[in-house]
Each structure stands twice: as structure tokens, then as C-alpha cells.
N, C-alpha and C positions, 0 to 999 in steps of 0.2 A: 622471483615470480613475475610473469608477464602481466602487464597492465590490463585491466578490463574496463576502466572508465574512459570513455571517449574524450572527455574534457582534459584528461591528464596526458593524452597521447600526442605525439608529434606526427607530422605528415610521413616522415620516414618510418615510424613505428606502424602506422596504419597500413602503409604500402607493404611493409615486410610481413604483416599478418595476413595479407590477402583479403579476399571478400568474406565478410562475416556471414554466418548462417542465421544467427538469432540476435535480435536487438531487444534489450530490456528497457522499458520506460517507467521509472518510478514517478508516482504522482501523489503528492501530499496535500497539505493545507497550511494556512497561517491563521491560527485561532487560539484563544485562551484555553488552558487546560488546568482548571482549578487555580489555586494560587502558587502552586509549587513546581509546575512543569512549564517549559518554554512554549511560546507560540508556534515554534517550528517543530514541535514534537512529532507530528505525523510525517513531515518531510524528512527530518533527521533520521527517524527510525526506518522508513521505507528505503531511503537512499543507502543507508549502511547495510541493510539486509539484502538489497539488490547486489551490492558489491560483494558481500560475503558469499552469497549464493553463486554469483558468476565466477568468483575465484575458485570455489569448490568444484563447480561444474567444469571449469577449464582444466583443472587437474585430472578430470575424468574424461577428457577428450572433447569437450564441447567447444565450438567455435562461436563465442558469444561476446557481445559488447554492451556496456551499460551506457545509456544515453543520459544527458543532463536531467536531473530531477525537476519536475514542475512543482514550484513551492506554494501555489495557491489553489484552493479547491472551492467547492460549492458550499458557501457559508452564509447565505443571506439571512438565515434564521438565527445567527449569532450576532447580528448587528447591535443588539442591546448591550454588548460588551465592547469597550474601546479597542480600536485598532484591528478589529477583525477585517480580513481581506477576503474578497469574494470574486470568483469567476463563475458566470452563469453557465448552465449546461450547454447553451448554444455556443458559448465561447470555448468550452471544452471540445465541442465537436469541431469547431474551426481549427483549433490548435492541433488536434489529433489528425485531422485530414491533411494539414500541411506537413506534419512529421511523417505521416505515412507516404505522402507524395515524395518526400526526400528519400525515404528508405527505398521506395520503388525505383527511383532514379539510380540509386546505387546498387540495385539488384539484391536487396535484402528483403526476403519475402516471408519472414517469420518474426512477429513482434509479440512480446509479452508485456502487457500493460499491468504493471505491479502497483496496485492501489493501496494507499496507506491511510485513507480517510473514509469513514463511514458515510459521509454526506456525498461522496463522489459515486454516482450511480451510472454505470456505463452500458448496461445491457441495451437500453433503447438507442444510445449513441452508436453502439457497434452494429445494431440492426440497420441503422441509417447508412452506415458505411459499407455494409456487406454487399458484395457483388459489384462494387465500383472501383475495386483495386485488386491487384495480384497479391497484395500482402495479406497473410492470414494472421488475424489478431486474436490473441488469447488473453483472457482477463483472469487475474488472480488477486482477490482481496486477501492479503497475506495473513491477517489475524484469524481468518476463518479456518486456517489449517491447524490451529492449535486450540480450538474451542474446547475439545474434550480434555486436553492436557491442562488447560487453565482450571477446569473444575477439579482436577486432581491436585494441582500445585498450589493454588491460591486458597487462603482461608476465607476471605470475604469474596463471595462469588457474585455480589450484586453489582449493578451498574455497568457502564460501557464507555466511560470517558474520564480519563485521569484517575481511574480506579486502581485497585491493587495490581492487576495484571499489567496495565499500561505503564504504571509507575515503575514496576519491577523491571520491565525490559528497557526503560530509559535509564534506570540505575545501573544496568549492565552495559548499555551502549554508550551513554553519555553521563556518567555520574557527576561530572562537574557542573552540569546544567540543572540538576535536581535539588530542590530545597524542601525536603519532606516536612521539615519543622514548620513550614508556612501553610501546609495543607489543612483544609477543613474536612469534614466527614463526608462530603459529597451527597448530602441528603437532597431529595427532590420532592416536589409537590405531586400529589396524585390527581388524575383527571376526574372531573365530575361526571363524565360520560362513560357509561359502561363499555361501549364499543371500543373506546380508546384504551380503557383499562385492560380489556381482554385481548386487545391486539388485532381485532378484525376490522376496526376502523383506523384510518391513518390520517395524519396531517403533518405538515412541516412544523415541527415543535419549536415554539419561541423559547429558546434556552434561557433567556434572562428571566422568564416566568417559571420555567420548569425547575431551575436550579438557583442556588445562591451565588456560586462562584464559577459556573460553567462545568464544575465537576459533577460526575454522576457515579457514585460508588465510593466506598471508603478506602483510601490508599494507605492507611496507617501501618499495615502489616507487610507492605512491599519491601523487597530487598533484591540485591543484585543476583543472588544465587538463584532465586526463582526466575528472574529475568533471563539468566543464562540458559536455563533449561528450556524456556519457552522459545527464545530466539534460535537456539541451535537446532531445535526440532523443526521449526519453520524453514530454516536455511537448508537443512537436509532434504526436505520435501521439494523445495523450489529448485535446488541444484539438480535433483534427480529428474525433475520435469525438463529442465534446460538441456540436460544431457540427451534425454529421449528425443526432444524436439530438434536438437541440433543434428542428430543422426538420422532422423526420419526423412525419407525422400518425398518430395512433393510430386504427386501424380494426380490423375483425374479423380481419385477416390480420397485423397488426403483431406482430413486426418483419420480416415477410416481404412479398414482392411478391405481388399477387393472381395474376399469371400464373405458370404452371409452364413452365419452359423444356424 
């Protein structure tokens, strides 16, 4: 199988492959995930899923390359836990602008930003970049592709961080890094403000106050079989998008059709 990870390629291999149509940039985080998952959970998962998706897309004719994963995300509200690393949104913007400039220099005009961390919010950043580059940037928060499937596969549907779903896909992707026996039940404190409880008011949640261990949701019923179902469904969807994007021609209407129905 031809390589898809740029970091693993030689100059000869890059030249032999010709100009890439699509670049995929995985972006994760470095933060605690309850007591049982590694700090690199988001990065490890999104990096592996990017590679799996690109390999599958390449088999279907896509001309795609996976860029080095960015391992640090927006995490200032987890500083209550030791060794959390943070890049501010403005730093994300600066890094992304430089990567896009590199891609434009090499005549790669399609970029998929594959996000693996809920705290990384890119819509405002992408609006800041829009119109200032020839590169078309598409954002995929990969876990959102399987939200309905999670509700079918997982027994405990609560939570959002180191819960049953996230633990399951890590048990499938990196079983050697998971210590389920160390996990707590991922219980959280409820807000005193009704707006926060109902979800129509928002704040950057202080996770050391919200949670006991940074975990949100009970992971105890996680297993690798559930993780396999979730990951493979996401990979199928991402790969299909990469194939479509690779084959799509950039014209004045891209990414839309010329005709209006």
C-alpha cells in the first residue's frame, strides 16, 4: 500500500506521487481523560483515523496526503489538572495560517481540518482565514459523524469525555494505552444556574470543578468491539468525503454546482 502520511515519506516518494489534491490536518489535544486514558487520547485517535480514512480513500482513487498531527489544543479550562497543555485560539489561527501558506506554495488547494478535540472550535478561525487564500478549508469534527451510532451502540449514553464511547474507540485503536480498571464513574456536578443546566447559557467550564477526574460519563461498559463499530463507521464517511473532494474540480462555483435547482 502506498504511504499516506507525509512524515513517513521520502522526497523520492513525494515526487513520484506528483502533486496532491487533498491534504488532511489532524488536530488533537494534550489533556487528562479520567484516570484510565492517556493525555494524548484526542491526538492519537484523530491521527489514526486520519490515516485509516486516507488509506481507504486512496484505494478508491483519491490523491490525498495526511499532514503531521498537531498534538496540543485549546485547554485553558483544564489547567486545574496537572500537565494540561494549551494553545490559545489565536495561536491556532497563526499555526493554521502558516500551514495553509505552505500548502498554497505547493499548489495544494484543498485542506480537510480533521478535529479530534471538543475544545478546538474553528468556525470563527476559518471565517478569519476565508478570502485570504486560494486554499479551500473544510472542517470535520470526526466524533459528530457517529453521534447517532453512539446512541445505538453504547449502553451508557451520558457524558462527553473519557466516557463509554471514547474509551471504546481507544480500546480498539490503542488497547495497550487503556487501563479501564483505574477509571472512576465520571460523575459531574450540576450547575446552580438554570440557563447553564438547560444549555442556552454557556461558559468555559472549569473542569476541575465540574468533574472529579476530568472524566464526564461512565466508561465501565466500554469495549473494543463497540469501538471498532464506531471507528469504522467514521472512517467510511471521512474516506467517502476525501474521494469526492479529491475528484471535485475547483472552479468559480466550487464547492457548489453551477446550476441552481
